[in-house]
Backbone of each chain as nested JSON, in Angstrom:
{
  "chains": [
    {"id": "A", "residues": [
      {"number": 1, "name": "MET", "atoms": {"N": [-16.479, -80.603, -74.749], "CA": [-15.238, -80.454, -73.997], "C": [-14.071, -80.95, -74.845]}},
      {"number": 2, "name": "SER", "atoms": {"N": [-13.04, -80.153, -74.933], "CA": [-11.895, -80.581, -75.737], "C": [-10.936, -81.425, -74.897]}},
      {"number": 3, "name": "MET", "atoms": {"N": [-10.329, -82.414, -75.55], "CA": [-9.376, -83.281, -74.859], "C": [-7.962, -82.732, -75.047]}},
      {"number": 4, "name": "LEU", "atoms": {"N": [-7.211, -82.653, -73.949], "CA": [-5.814, -82.244, -74.052], "C": [-4.984, -83.45, -74.457]}},
      {"number": 5, "name": "LYS", "atoms": {"N": [-4.015, -83.234, -75.33], "CA": [-3.083, -84.306, -75.666], "C": [-2.246, -84.622, -74.433]}},
      {"number": 6, "name": "SER", "atoms": {"N": [-1.814, -85.874, -74.289], "CA": [-1.044, -86.253, -73.102], "C": [0.253, -85.446, -73.011]}},
      {"number": 7, "name": "SER", "atoms": {"N": [0.841, -85.097, -74.172], "CA": [2.068, -84.296, -74.134], "C": [1.797, -82.929, -73.512]}},
      {"number": 8, "name": "GLU", "atoms": {"N": [0.633, -82.336, -73.812], "CA": [0.321, -81.018, -73.26], "C": [0.05, -81.086, -71.762]}},
      {"number": 9, "name": "ILE", "atoms": {"N": [-0.531, -82.206, -71.309], "CA": [-0.755, -82.377, -69.865], "C": [0.6, -82.433, -69.155]}},
      {"number": 10, "name": "ILE", "atoms": {"N": [1.558, -83.185, -69.737], "CA": [2.901, -83.273, -69.158], "C": [3.568, -81.897, -69.167]}},
      {"number": 11, "name": "GLY", "atoms": {"N": [3.39, -81.135, -70.253], "CA": [3.942, -79.785, -70.326], "C": [3.365, -78.871, -69.266]}},
      {"number": 12, "name": "LEU", "atoms": {"N": [2.056, -78.985, -69.022], "CA": [1.413, -78.129, -68.018], "C": [1.909, -78.472, -66.616]}},
      {"number": 13, "name": "ILE", "atoms": {"N": [2.058, -79.782, -66.323], "CA": [2.572, -80.201, -65.012], "C": [4.014, -79.701, -64.861]}},
      {"number": 14, "name": "ALA", "atoms": {"N": [4.817, -79.841, -65.938], "CA": [6.208, -79.373, -65.923], "C": [6.248, -77.878, -65.621]}},
      {"number": 15, "name": "GLY", "atoms": {"N": [5.397, -77.103, -66.291], "CA": [5.359, -75.653, -66.09], "C": [4.945, -75.293, -64.675]}},
      {"number": 16, "name": "PHE", "atoms": {"N": [3.962, -76.033, -64.147], "CA": [3.514, -75.78, -62.775], "C": [4.662, -76.018, -61.79]}},
      {"number": 17, "name": "LEU", "atoms": {"N": [5.432, -77.114, -61.991], "CA": [6.522, -77.46, -61.07], "C": [7.688, -76.469, -61.161]}},
      {"number": 18, "name": "THR", "atoms": {"N": [8.129, -76.144, -62.396], "CA": [9.291, -75.257, -62.518], "C": [8.936, -73.828, -62.119]}},
      {"number": 19, "name": "THR", "atoms": {"N": [7.655, -73.533, -61.981], "CA": [7.229, -72.211, -61.51], "C": [7.119, -72.206, -59.995]}},
      {"number": 20, "name": "SER", "atoms": {"N": [6.382, -73.203, -59.442], "CA": [6.131, -73.219, -58.005], "C": [7.361, -73.643, -57.213]}},
      {"number": 21, "name": "GLY", "atoms": {"N": [8.366, -74.193, -57.892], "CA": [9.604, -74.603, -57.222], "C": [10.3, -73.465, -56.506]}},
      {"number": 22, "name": "TYR", "atoms": {"N": [10.061, -72.228, -56.955], "CA": [10.714, -71.08, -56.32], "C": [10.192, -70.805, -54.91]}},
      {"number": 23, "name": "ILE", "atoms": {"N": [8.965, -71.256, -54.614], "CA": [8.352, -70.939, -53.317], "C": [9.184, -71.455, -52.132]}},
      {"number": 24, "name": "PRO", "atoms": {"N": [9.604, -72.766, -52.109], "CA": [10.438, -73.196, -50.98], "C": [11.776, -72.447, -50.903]}},
      {"number": 25, "name": "GLN", "atoms": {"N": [12.296, -71.988, -52.057], "CA": [13.549, -71.221, -52.032], "C": [13.329, -69.867, -51.357]}},
      {"number": 26, "name": "ILE", "atoms": {"N": [12.196, -69.221, -51.642], "CA": [11.859, -67.949, -50.982], "C": [11.723, -68.189, -49.482]}},
      {"number": 27, "name": "TYR", "atoms": {"N": [11.064, -69.298, -49.112], "CA": [10.875, -69.638, -47.7], "C": [12.213, -69.762, -46.985]}},
      {"number": 28, "name": "VAL", "atoms": {"N": [13.188, -70.47, -47.616], "CA": [14.516, -70.656, -47.014], "C": [15.224, -69.305, -46.835]}},
      {"number": 29, "name": "VAL", "atoms": {"N": [15.123, -68.434, -47.834], "CA": [15.787, -67.119, -47.761], "C": [15.162, -66.266, -46.671]}},
      {"number": 30, "name": "ILE", "atoms": {"N": [13.83, -66.254, -46.597], "CA": [13.154, -65.437, -45.574], "C": [13.457, -65.985, -44.178]}},
      {"number": 31, "name": "LYS", "atoms": {"N": [13.416, -67.315, -44.035], "CA": [13.664, -67.937, -42.725], "C": [15.09, -67.677, -42.237]}},
      {"number": 32, "name": "SER", "atoms": {"N": [16.075, -67.812, -43.166], "CA": [17.478, -67.642, -42.772], "C": [17.886, -66.171, -42.82]}},
      {"number": 33, "name": "LYS", "atoms": {"N": [16.968, -65.299, -43.278], "CA": [17.2, -63.859, -43.384], "C": [18.429, -63.515, -44.223]}},
      {"number": 34, "name": "THR", "atoms": {"N": [18.858, -64.408, -45.114], "CA": [19.98, -64.106, -46.005], "C": [19.844, -64.861, -47.334]}},
      {"number": 35, "name": "ALA", "atoms": {"N": [20.329, -64.216, -48.383], "CA": [20.348, -64.861, -49.7], "C": [21.795, -65.098, -50.116]}},
      {"number": 36, "name": "SER", "atoms": {"N": [22.686, -65.183, -49.106], "CA": [24.117, -65.285, -49.409], "C": [24.47, -66.572, -50.156]}},
      {"number": 37, "name": "GLY", "atoms": {"N": [23.652, -67.614, -49.997], "CA": [23.925, -68.867, -50.688], "C": [23.495, -68.853, -52.145]}},
      {"number": 38, "name": "LEU", "atoms": {"N": [22.812, -67.77, -52.531], "CA": [22.364, -67.662, -53.915], "C": [23.323, -66.784, -54.7]}},
      {"number": 39, "name": "SER", "atoms": {"N": [23.602, -67.177, -55.936], "CA": [24.454, -66.383, -56.812], "C": [23.657, -65.209, -57.375]}},
      {"number": 40, "name": "GLY", "atoms": {"N": [24.185, -63.981, -57.203], "CA": [23.53, -62.798, -57.753], "C": [23.429, -62.871, -59.264]}},
      {"number": 41, "name": "LEU", "atoms": {"N": [24.448, -63.482, -59.877], "CA": [24.468, -63.635, -61.331], "C": [23.381, -64.621, -61.772]}},
      {"number": 42, "name": "PHE", "atoms": {"N": [23.205, -65.69, -60.984], "CA": [22.122, -66.653, -61.243], "C": [20.782, -65.933, -61.252]}},
      {"number": 43, "name": "LEU", "atoms": {"N": [20.532, -65.132, -60.195], "CA": [19.262, -64.411, -60.081], "C": [19.091, -63.412, -61.234]}},
      {"number": 44, "name": "SER", "atoms": {"N": [20.187, -62.708, -61.596], "CA": [20.115, -61.713, -62.668], "C": [19.831, -62.35, -64.021]}},
      {"number": 45, "name": "ILE", "atoms": {"N": [20.626, -63.396, -64.349], "CA": [20.456, -64.052, -65.658], "C": [19.066, -64.674, -65.757]}},
      {"number": 46, "name": "MET", "atoms": {"N": [18.633, -65.343, -64.661], "CA": [17.31, -65.968, -64.659], "C": [16.207, -64.913, -64.842]}},
      {"number": 47, "name": "SER", "atoms": {"N": [16.354, -63.753, -64.162], "CA": [15.337, -62.707, -64.256], "C": [15.225, -62.177, -65.678]}},
      {"number": 48, "name": "VAL", "atoms": {"N": [16.382, -61.938, -66.328], "CA": [16.349, -61.465, -67.718], "C": [15.751, -62.546, -68.619]}},
      {"number": 49, "name": "GLY", "atoms": {"N": [16.182, -63.8, -68.414], "CA": [15.67, -64.918, -69.219], "C": [14.17, -65.086, -69.078]}},
      {"number": 50, "name": "ILE", "atoms": {"N": [13.688, -65.058, -67.819], "CA": [12.253, -65.221, -67.563], "C": [11.466, -64.035, -68.139]}},
      {"number": 51, "name": "SER", "atoms": {"N": [12.045, -62.82, -68.072], "CA": [11.391, -61.641, -68.665], "C": [11.226, -61.837, -70.171]}},
      {"number": 52, "name": "LEU", "atoms": {"N": [12.258, -62.421, -70.802], "CA": [12.166, -62.669, -72.242], "C": [11.126, -63.746, -72.555]}},
      {"number": 53, "name": "TRP", "atoms": {"N": [11.007, -64.762, -71.658], "CA": [9.941, -65.76, -71.843], "C": [8.575, -65.086, -71.781]}},
      {"number": 54, "name": "LEU", "atoms": {"N": [8.471, -64.059, -70.906], "CA": [7.222, -63.295, -70.75], "C": [6.917, -62.556, -72.053]}},
      {"number": 55, "name": "VAL", "atoms": {"N": [7.943, -61.906, -72.642], "CA": [7.79, -61.205, -73.925], "C": [7.401, -62.213, -75.019]}},
      {"number": 56, "name": "TYR", "atoms": {"N": [8.09, -63.389, -74.981], "CA": [7.797, -64.453, -75.953], "C": [6.334, -64.891, -75.847]}},
      {"number": 57, "name": "GLY", "atoms": {"N": [5.877, -65.072, -74.6], "CA": [4.48, -65.469, -74.361], "C": [3.503, -64.434, -74.9]}},
      {"number": 58, "name": "ALA", "atoms": {"N": [3.855, -63.139, -74.734], "CA": [2.995, -62.055, -75.237], "C": [2.978, -62.069, -76.767]}},
      {"number": 59, "name": "LEU", "atoms": {"N": [4.154, -62.28, -77.372], "CA": [4.266, -62.265, -78.836], "C": [3.488, -63.412, -79.48]}},
      {"number": 60, "name": "ILE", "atoms": {"N": [3.583, -64.603, -78.876], "CA": [2.866, -65.74, -79.472], "C": [1.478, -65.89, -78.84]}},
      {"number": 61, "name": "LYS", "atoms": {"N": [1.091, -64.874, -78.018], "CA": [-0.237, -64.825, -77.383], "C": [-0.567, -66.104, -76.607]}},
      {"number": 62, "name": "SER", "atoms": {"N": [0.409, -66.579, -75.797], "CA": [0.168, -67.745, -74.954], "C": [0.0, -67.305, -73.508]}},
      {"number": 63, "name": "LEU", "atoms": {"N": [-1.262, -67.349, -73.044], "CA": [-1.557, -66.898, -71.683], "C": [-0.815, -67.736, -70.654]}},
      {"number": 64, "name": "SER", "atoms": {"N": [-0.712, -69.072, -70.884], "CA": [-0.07, -69.922, -69.87], "C": [1.418, -69.608, -69.748]}},
      {"number": 65, "name": "ILE", "atoms": {"N": [2.095, -69.322, -70.865], "CA": [3.513, -68.948, -70.788], "C": [3.652, -67.629, -70.042]}},
      {"number": 66, "name": "MET", "atoms": {"N": [2.734, -66.681, -70.292], "CA": [2.802, -65.391, -69.623], "C": [2.547, -65.518, -68.118]}},
      {"number": 67, "name": "VAL", "atoms": {"N": [1.52, -66.283, -67.753], "CA": [1.169, -66.445, -66.331], "C": [2.304, -67.149, -65.582]}},
      {"number": 68, "name": "ALA", "atoms": {"N": [2.792, -68.282, -66.134], "CA": [3.836, -69.063, -65.463], "C": [5.102, -68.22, -65.269]}},
      {"number": 69, "name": "ASN", "atoms": {"N": [5.536, -67.537, -66.334], "CA": [6.774, -66.783, -66.229], "C": [6.588, -65.483, -65.451]}},
      {"number": 70, "name": "GLY", "atoms": {"N": [5.374, -64.922, -65.484], "CA": [5.083, -63.744, -64.666], "C": [5.231, -64.092, -63.187]}},
      {"number": 71, "name": "PHE", "atoms": {"N": [4.709, -65.27, -62.822], "CA": [4.813, -65.712, -61.431], "C": [6.273, -65.983, -61.047]}},
      {"number": 72, "name": "SER", "atoms": {"N": [7.014, -66.673, -61.931], "CA": [8.437, -66.953, -61.672], "C": [9.223, -65.656, -61.514]}},
      {"number": 73, "name": "LEU", "atoms": {"N": [8.887, -64.647, -62.341], "CA": [9.599, -63.374, -62.285], "C": [9.386, -62.693, -60.94]}},
      {"number": 74, "name": "ILE", "atoms": {"N": [8.139, -62.733, -60.433], "CA": [7.852, -62.148, -59.118], "C": [8.704, -62.85, -58.052]}},
      {"number": 75, "name": "CYS", "atoms": {"N": [8.762, -64.194, -58.113], "CA": [9.563, -64.963, -57.15], "C": [11.034, -64.552, -57.237]}},
      {"number": 76, "name": "LEU", "atoms": {"N": [11.56, -64.432, -58.464], "CA": [12.972, -64.065, -58.645], "C": [13.243, -62.657, -58.142]}},
      {"number": 77, "name": "LEU", "atoms": {"N": [12.271, -61.748, -58.322], "CA": [12.455, -60.373, -57.836], "C": [12.476, -60.339, -56.313]}},
      {"number": 78, "name": "VAL", "atoms": {"N": [11.662, -61.19, -55.675], "CA": [11.673, -61.271, -54.204], "C": [13.055, -61.752, -53.741]}},
      {"number": 79, "name": "LEU", "atoms": {"N": [13.575, -62.822, -54.395], "CA": [14.9, -63.349, -54.039], "C": [15.975, -62.298, -54.311]}},
      {"number": 80, "name": "GLY", "atoms": {"N": [15.834, -61.562, -55.429], "CA": [16.791, -60.511, -55.769], "C": [16.777, -59.377, -54.751]}},
      {"number": 81, "name": "PHE", "atoms": {"N": [15.587, -59.051, -54.234], "CA": [15.459, -58.022, -53.2], "C": [16.283, -58.398, -51.967]}},
      {"number": 82, "name": "TYR", "atoms": {"N": [16.179, -59.668, -51.549], "CA": [16.951, -60.122, -50.382], "C": [18.448, -60.138, -50.681]}},
      {"number": 83, "name": "LYS", "atoms": {"N": [18.808, -60.497, -51.935], "CA": [20.216, -60.53, -52.329], "C": [20.811, -59.115, -52.283]}},
      {"number": 84, "name": "ILE", "atoms": {"N": [20.07, -58.13, -52.802], "CA": [20.545, -56.739, -52.8], "C": [20.666, -56.237, -51.362]}},
      {"number": 85, "name": "LYS", "atoms": {"N": [19.692, -56.601, -50.508], "CA": [19.733, -56.222, -49.093], "C": [20.993, -56.774, -48.433]}},
      {"number": 86, "name": "ASP", "atoms": {"N": [21.33, -58.052, -48.768], "CA": [22.547, -58.703, -48.265], "C": [23.792, -57.909, -48.654]}},
      {"number": 87, "name": "ILE", "atoms": {"N": [23.891, -57.612, -49.961], "CA": [25.064, -56.918, -50.481], "C": [25.182, -55.547, -49.835]}},
      {"number": 88, "name": "THR", "atoms": {"N": [24.063, -54.827, -49.713], "CA": [24.057, -53.492, -49.109], "C": [24.513, -53.561, -47.655]}},
      {"number": 89, "name": "ASN", "atoms": {"N": [24.048, -54.575, -46.921], "CA": [24.416, -54.7, -45.506], "C": [25.889, -55.022, -45.304]}},
      {"number": 90, "name": "ASN", "atoms": {"N": [26.522, -55.634, -46.32], "CA": [27.92, -56.03, -46.182], "C": [28.895, -54.949, -46.624]}},
      {"number": 91, "name": "HIS", "atoms": {"N": [28.37, -53.759, -46.97], "CA": [29.273, -52.699, -47.416], "C": [29.272, -51.521, -46.443]}}
    ]},
    {"id": "B", "residues": [
      {"number": 1, "name": "MET", "atoms": {"N": [17.893, -70.197, -97.224], "CA": [18.008, -70.08, -95.768], "C": [16.685, -69.584, -95.199]}},
      {"number": 2, "name": "SER", "atoms": {"N": [16.201, -70.286, -94.195], "CA": [14.917, -69.867, -93.624], "C": [15.131, -68.767, -92.586]}},
      {"number": 3, "name": "MET", "atoms": {"N": [14.163, -67.836, -92.54], "CA": [14.249, -66.744, -91.567], "C": [13.488, -67.124, -90.309]}},
      {"number": 4, "name": "LEU", "atoms": {"N": [14.112, -66.908, -89.165], "CA": [13.423, -67.151, -87.907], "C": [12.524, -65.955, -87.606]}},
      {"number": 5, "name": "LYS", "atoms": {"N": [11.323, -66.221, -87.1], "CA": [10.456, -65.132, -86.651], "C": [11.109, -64.464, -85.44]}},
      {"number": 6, "name": "SER", "atoms": {"N": [10.871, -63.153, -85.264], "CA": [11.495, -62.441, -84.139], "C": [11.063, -63.042, -82.806]}},
      {"number": 7, "name": "SER", "atoms": {"N": [9.831, -63.553, -82.726], "CA": [9.386, -64.164, -81.473], "C": [10.225, -65.394, -81.156]}},
      {"number": 8, "name": "GLU", "atoms": {"N": [10.574, -66.175, -82.188], "CA": [11.366, -67.386, -81.94], "C": [12.801, -67.051, -81.529]}},
      {"number": 9, "name": "ILE", "atoms": {"N": [13.326, -65.929, -82.078], "CA": [14.669, -65.505, -81.663], "C": [14.649, -65.133, -80.181]}},
      {"number": 10, "name": "ILE", "atoms": {"N": [13.594, -64.403, -79.766], "CA": [13.462, -64.031, -78.352], "C": [13.319, -65.285, -77.492]}},
      {"number": 11, "name": "GLY", "atoms": {"N": [12.548, -66.267, -77.963], "CA": [12.378, -67.524, -77.234], "C": [13.696, -68.275, -77.084]}},
      {"number": 12, "name": "LEU", "atoms": {"N": [14.508, -68.269, -78.142], "CA": [15.79, -68.976, -78.088], "C": [16.76, -68.294, -77.116]}},
      {"number": 13, "name": "ILE", "atoms": {"N": [16.773, -66.932, -77.128], "CA": [17.634, -66.201, -76.187], "C": [17.157, -66.479, -74.758]}},
      {"number": 14, "name": "ALA", "atoms": {"N": [15.829, -66.45, -74.561], "CA": [15.252, -66.727, -73.237], "C": [15.682, -68.114, -72.759]}},
      {"number": 15, "name": "GLY", "atoms": {"N": [15.587, -69.099, -73.637], "CA": [15.966, -70.468, -73.292], "C": [17.443, -70.582, -72.959]}},
      {"number": 16, "name": "PHE", "atoms": {"N": [18.263, -69.882, -73.728], "CA": [19.704, -69.904, -73.47], "C": [20.005, -69.332, -72.082]}},
      {"number": 17, "name": "LEU", "atoms": {"N": [19.326, -68.204, -71.74], "CA": [19.579, -67.554, -70.445], "C": [19.074, -68.384, -69.269]}},
      {"number": 18, "name": "THR", "atoms": {"N": [17.83, -68.887, -69.339], "CA": [17.297, -69.636, -68.192], "C": [17.996, -70.987, -68.031]}},
      {"number": 19, "name": "THR", "atoms": {"N": [18.765, -71.392, -69.041], "CA": [19.542, -72.625, -68.933], "C": [20.932, -72.338, -68.369]}},
      {"number": 20, "name": "SER", "atoms": {"N": [21.615, -71.35, -68.969], "CA": [22.997, -71.061, -68.566], "C": [23.057, -70.336, -67.219]}},
      {"number": 21, "name": "GLY", "atoms": {"N": [21.916, -69.804, -66.765], "CA": [21.871, -69.109, -65.472], "C": [22.318, -69.987, -64.311]}},
      {"number": 22, "name": "TYR", "atoms": {"N": [22.189, -71.32, -64.471], "CA": [22.577, -72.222, -63.389], "C": [24.091, -72.26, -63.169]}},
      {"number": 23, "name": "ILE", "atoms": {"N": [24.88, -71.922, -64.207], "CA": [26.339, -72.046, -64.107], "C": [26.929, -71.191, -62.962]}},
      {"number": 24, "name": "PRO", "atoms": {"N": [26.587, -69.865, -62.862], "CA": [27.127, -69.104, -61.726], "C": [26.666, -69.639, -60.372]}},
      {"number": 25, "name": "GLN", "atoms": {"N": [25.465, -70.26, -60.338], "CA": [24.996, -70.837, -59.068], "C": [25.859, -72.046, -58.688]}},
      {"number": 26, "name": "ILE", "atoms": {"N": [26.217, -72.86, -59.661], "CA": [27.1, -73.999, -59.4], "C": [28.457, -73.487, -58.913]}},
      {"number": 27, "name": "TYR", "atoms": {"N": [28.935, -72.409, -59.556], "CA": [30.219, -71.815, -59.168], "C": [30.204, -71.389, -57.7]}},
      {"number": 28, "name": "VAL", "atoms": {"N": [29.114, -70.693, -57.285], "CA": [29.001, -70.227, -55.888], "C": [29.005, -71.412, -54.92]}},
      {"number": 29, "name": "VAL", "atoms": {"N": [28.267, -72.473, -55.262], "CA": [28.175, -73.643, -54.378], "C": [29.545, -74.33, -54.264]}},
      {"number": 30, "name": "ILE", "atoms": {"N": [30.247, -74.494, -55.396], "CA": [31.555, -75.159, -55.37], "C": [32.563, -74.301, -54.601]}},
      {"number": 31, "name": "LYS", "atoms": {"N": [32.542, -72.962, -54.848], "CA": [33.49, -72.069, -54.185], "C": [33.266, -72.042, -52.673]}},
      {"number": 32, "name": "SER", "atoms": {"N": [31.985, -71.973, -52.251], "CA": [31.684, -71.882, -50.817], "C": [31.645, -73.265, -50.176]}},
      {"number": 33, "name": "LYS", "atoms": {"N": [31.779, -74.32, -50.995], "CA": [31.761, -75.723, -50.546], "C": [30.495, -76.093, -49.776]}},
      {"number": 34, "name": "THR", "atoms": {"N": [29.408, -75.339, -49.966], "CA": [28.15, -75.684, -49.313], "C": [26.966, -75.237, -50.166]}},
      {"number": 35, "name": "ALA", "atoms": {"N": [25.89, -76.027, -50.08], "CA": [24.657, -75.667, -50.774], "C": [23.589, -75.34, -49.747]}},
      {"number": 36, "name": "SER", "atoms": {"N": [24.037, -74.947, -48.537], "CA": [23.084, -74.734, -47.441], "C": [22.113, -73.586, -47.716]}},
      {"number": 37, "name": "GLY", "atoms": {"N": [22.516, -72.645, -48.589], "CA": [21.621, -71.539, -48.921], "C": [20.555, -71.902, -49.931]}},
      {"number": 38, "name": "LEU", "atoms": {"N": [20.671, -73.127, -50.467], "CA": [19.679, -73.574, -51.441], "C": [18.653, -74.467, -50.76]}},
      {"number": 39, "name": "SER", "atoms": {"N": [17.395, -74.294, -51.148], "CA": [16.332, -75.133, -50.616], "C": [16.354, -76.489, -51.316]}},
      {"number": 40, "name": "GLY", "atoms": {"N": [16.413, -77.575, -50.513], "CA": [16.394, -78.915, -51.085], "C": [15.102, -79.163, -51.846]}},
      {"number": 41, "name": "LEU", "atoms": {"N": [14.002, -78.56, -51.34], "CA": [12.702, -78.722, -51.985], "C": [12.699, -78.003, -53.339]}},
      {"number": 42, "name": "PHE", "atoms": {"N": [13.343, -76.815, -53.383], "CA": [13.497, -76.077, -54.646], "C": [14.2, -76.957, -55.669]}},
      {"number": 43, "name": "LEU", "atoms": {"N": [15.348, -77.546, -55.258], "CA": [16.122, -78.382, -56.175], "C": [15.327, -79.615, -56.619]}},
      {"number": 44, "name": "SER", "atoms": {"N": [14.573, -80.22, -55.667], "CA": [13.804, -81.431, -55.988], "C": [12.675, -81.119, -56.96]}},
      {"number": 45, "name": "ILE", "atoms": {"N": [11.892, -80.068, -56.632], "CA": [10.738, -79.728, -57.484], "C": [11.221, -79.32, -58.877]}},
      {"number": 46, "name": "MET", "atoms": {"N": [12.294, -78.504, -58.924], "CA": [12.833, -78.077, -60.203], "C": [13.321, -79.272, -61.026]}},
      {"number": 47, "name": "SER", "atoms": {"N": [14.004, -80.234, -60.363], "CA": [14.52, -81.4, -61.081], "C": [13.396, -82.223, -61.692]}},
      {"number": 48, "name": "VAL", "atoms": {"N": [12.318, -82.427, -60.918], "CA": [11.178, -83.186, -61.448], "C": [10.541, -82.404, -62.596]}},
      {"number": 49, "name": "GLY", "atoms": {"N": [10.359, -81.084, -62.392], "CA": [9.752, -80.241, -63.424], "C": [10.561, -80.232, -64.713]}},
      {"number": 50, "name": "ILE", "atoms": {"N": [11.885, -80.06, -64.571], "CA": [12.759, -80.034, -65.748], "C": [12.768, -81.403, -66.441]}},
      {"number": 51, "name": "SER", "atoms": {"N": [12.717, -82.496, -65.642], "CA": [12.652, -83.838, -66.231], "C": [11.387, -83.989, -67.077]}},
      {"number": 52, "name": "LEU", "atoms": {"N": [10.276, -83.433, -66.569], "CA": [9.032, -83.51, -67.328], "C": [9.108, -82.66, -68.603]}},
      {"number": 53, "name": "TRP", "atoms": {"N": [9.814, -81.494, -68.532], "CA": [10.033, -80.7, -69.754], "C": [10.814, -81.514, -70.779]}},
      {"number": 54, "name": "LEU", "atoms": {"N": [11.751, -82.336, -70.278], "CA": [12.557, -83.2, -71.135], "C": [11.652, -84.231, -71.824]}},
      {"number": 55, "name": "VAL", "atoms": {"N": [10.754, -84.843, -71.038], "CA": [9.795, -85.808, -71.593], "C": [8.898, -85.11, -72.62]}},
      {"number": 56, "name": "TYR", "atoms": {"N": [8.449, -83.89, -72.251], "CA": [7.607, -83.093, -73.151], "C": [8.33, -82.839, -74.478]}},
      {"number": 57, "name": "GLY", "atoms": {"N": [9.614, -82.441, -74.37], "CA": [10.413, -82.19, -75.574], "C": [10.534, -83.425, -76.447]}},
      {"number": 58, "name": "ALA", "atoms": {"N": [10.685, -84.599, -75.8], "CA": [10.785, -85.85, -76.548], "C": [9.457, -86.167, -77.232]}},
      {"number": 59, "name": "LEU", "atoms": {"N": [8.35, -85.936, -76.505], "CA": [7.028, -86.251, -77.053], "C": [6.674, -85.378, -78.247]}},
      {"number": 60, "name": "ILE", "atoms": {"N": [7.001, -84.056, -78.143], "CA": [6.668, -83.184, -79.273], "C": [7.855, -83.104, -80.251]}},
      {"number": 61, "name": "LYS", "atoms": {"N": [8.885, -83.941, -80.015], "CA": [10.063, -84.02, -80.896], "C": [10.744, -82.668, -81.11]}},
      {"number": 62, "name": "SER", "atoms": {"N": [10.93, -81.911, -79.992], "CA": [11.637, -80.631, -80.09], "C": [13.043, -80.794, -79.518]}},
      {"number": 63, "name": "LEU", "atoms": {"N": [14.028, -80.801, -80.41], "CA": [15.405, -81.007, -79.982], "C": [15.863, -79.889, -79.048]}},
      {"number": 64, "name": "SER", "atoms": {"N": [15.46, -78.619, -79.346], "CA": [15.927, -77.506, -78.521], "C": [15.374, -77.591, -77.094]}},
      {"number": 65, "name": "ILE", "atoms": {"N": [14.119, -78.024, -76.941], "CA": [13.563, -78.197, -75.588], "C": [14.319, -79.308, -74.866]}},
      {"number": 66, "name": "MET", "atoms": {"N": [14.642, -80.388, -75.586], "CA": [15.36, -81.502, -74.964], "C": [16.774, -81.097, -74.556]}},
      {"number": 67, "name": "VAL", "atoms": {"N": [17.491, -80.399, -75.445], "CA": [18.873, -80.007, -75.162], "C": [18.916, -79.019, -73.985]}},
      {"number": 68, "name": "ALA", "atoms": {"N": [18.06, -77.974, -74.046], "CA": [18.059, -76.947, -73.0], "C": [17.741, -77.557, -71.636]}},
      {"number": 69, "name": "ASN", "atoms": {"N": [16.698, -78.391, -71.584], "CA": [16.301, -78.944, -70.299], "C": [17.231, -80.067, -69.851]}},
      {"number": 70, "name": "GLY", "atoms": {"N": [17.837, -80.76, -70.803], "CA": [18.843, -81.767, -70.452], "C": [20.021, -81.108, -69.744]}},
      {"number": 71, "name": "PHE", "atoms": {"N": [20.448, -79.966, -70.28], "CA": [21.553, -79.231, -69.671], "C": [21.167, -78.713, -68.282]}},
      {"number": 72, "name": "SER", "atoms": {"N": [19.956, -78.13, -68.167], "CA": [19.482, -77.628, -66.865], "C": [19.419, -78.751, -65.839]}},
      {"number": 73, "name": "LEU", "atoms": {"N": [18.972, -79.937, -66.296], "CA": [18.849, -81.074, -65.379], "C": [20.214, -81.479, -64.836]}},
      {"number": 74, "name": "ILE", "atoms": {"N": [21.236, -81.501, -65.708], "CA": [22.593, -81.827, -65.262], "C": [23.043, -80.821, -64.195]}},
      {"number": 75, "name": "CYS", "atoms": {"N": [22.792, -79.523, -64.45], "CA": [23.153, -78.479, -63.475], "C": [22.439, -78.702, -62.143]}},
      {"number": 76, "name": "LEU", "atoms": {"N": [21.143, -79.007, -62.206], "CA": [20.367, -79.224, -60.982], "C": [20.856, -80.454, -60.233]}},
      {"number": 77, "name": "LEU", "atoms": {"N": [21.271, -81.502, -60.973], "CA": [21.773, -82.705, -60.312], "C": [23.105, -82.421, -59.618]}},
      {"number": 78, "name": "VAL", "atoms": {"N": [23.951, -81.568, -60.23], "CA": [25.216, -81.177, -59.592], "C": [24.906, -80.437, -58.283]}},
      {"number": 79, "name": "LEU", "atoms": {"N": [23.966, -79.472, -58.333], "CA": [23.586, -78.732, -57.131], "C": [22.978, -79.669, -56.084]}},
      {"number": 80, "name": "GLY", "atoms": {"N": [22.171, -80.616, -56.555], "CA": [21.543, -81.585, -55.657], "C": [22.572, -82.473, -54.983]}},
      {"number": 81, "name": "PHE", "atoms": {"N": [23.634, -82.826, -55.721], "CA": [24.718, -83.644, -55.178], "C": [25.362, -82.927, -53.986]}},
      {"number": 82, "name": "TYR", "atoms": {"N": [25.623, -81.613, -54.149], "CA": [26.224, -80.835, -53.061], "C": [25.255, -80.686, -51.89]}},
      {"number": 83, "name": "LYS", "atoms": {"N": [23.97, -80.555, -52.199], "CA": [22.953, -80.422, -51.147], "C": [22.903, -81.711, -50.319]}},
      {"number": 84, "name": "ILE", "atoms": {"N": [22.915, -82.862, -50.987], "CA": [22.858, -84.154, -50.292], "C": [24.122, -84.34, -49.446]}},
      {"number": 85, "name": "LYS", "atoms": {"N": [25.286, -83.92, -49.988], "CA": [26.545, -84.01, -49.249], "C": [26.454, -83.173, -47.972]}},
      {"number": 86, "name": "ASP", "atoms": {"N": [25.854, -81.959, -48.084], "CA": [25.631, -81.067, -46.935], "C": [24.804, -81.748, -45.857]}},
      {"number": 87, "name": "ILE", "atoms": {"N": [23.671, -82.318, -46.298], "CA": [22.737, -82.939, -45.358], "C": [23.419, -84.123, -44.675]}},
      {"number": 88, "name": "THR", "atoms": {"N": [24.161, -84.923, -45.463], "CA": [24.853, -86.098, -44.923], "C": [25.9, -85.679, -43.891]}},
      {"number": 89, "name": "ASN", "atoms": {"N": [26.639, -84.609, -44.184], "CA": [27.686, -84.135, -43.271], "C": [27.133, -83.589, -41.958]}},
      {"number": 90, "name": "ASN", "atoms": {"N": [25.875, -83.121, -41.991], "CA": [25.281, -82.532, -40.793], "C": [24.583, -83.553, -39.911]}},
      {"number": 91, "name": "HIS", "atoms": {"N": [24.666, -84.839, -40.273], "CA": [23.99, -85.86, -39.472], "C": [24.988, -86.823, -38.821]}}
    ]}
  ]
}
């Protein structure tokens, strides 16, 4: 069995938190039925950034970077869907 | 002059975007004078996660990880400040 360095354990916990953190935000948006408190630009920039992290993970062949950012991207797309629905309803 | 690998350039752009993405969100919160659309749990989990990325960056001595996550943490603390003000005002 290989031992993980303590720095890598901290990195994995960090990645788990910054990925799963989106779940309560999705819950708030679904419960309040609006994403008006979220910046569309925030969601857009984050989605492009996370997509590039996904490409980066593929290029350096890091499964954990791909999985973590793939999950974050799905969360951001869900939030973006509600944001677009908001904007459409207000026009 | 050393050449950066294309994967590292993509990683740096990704890092720049997922860091600066918080700025329009701060703008929306300040303009609307409320962070009610943001999940407090989202902000808390993200802050802890980003803090751990900061520790990770220090442990592996990566200045770019430290700078990027240090900046994100400041943004999250600003958003958290408005969230706490919201909660305090509603009690």
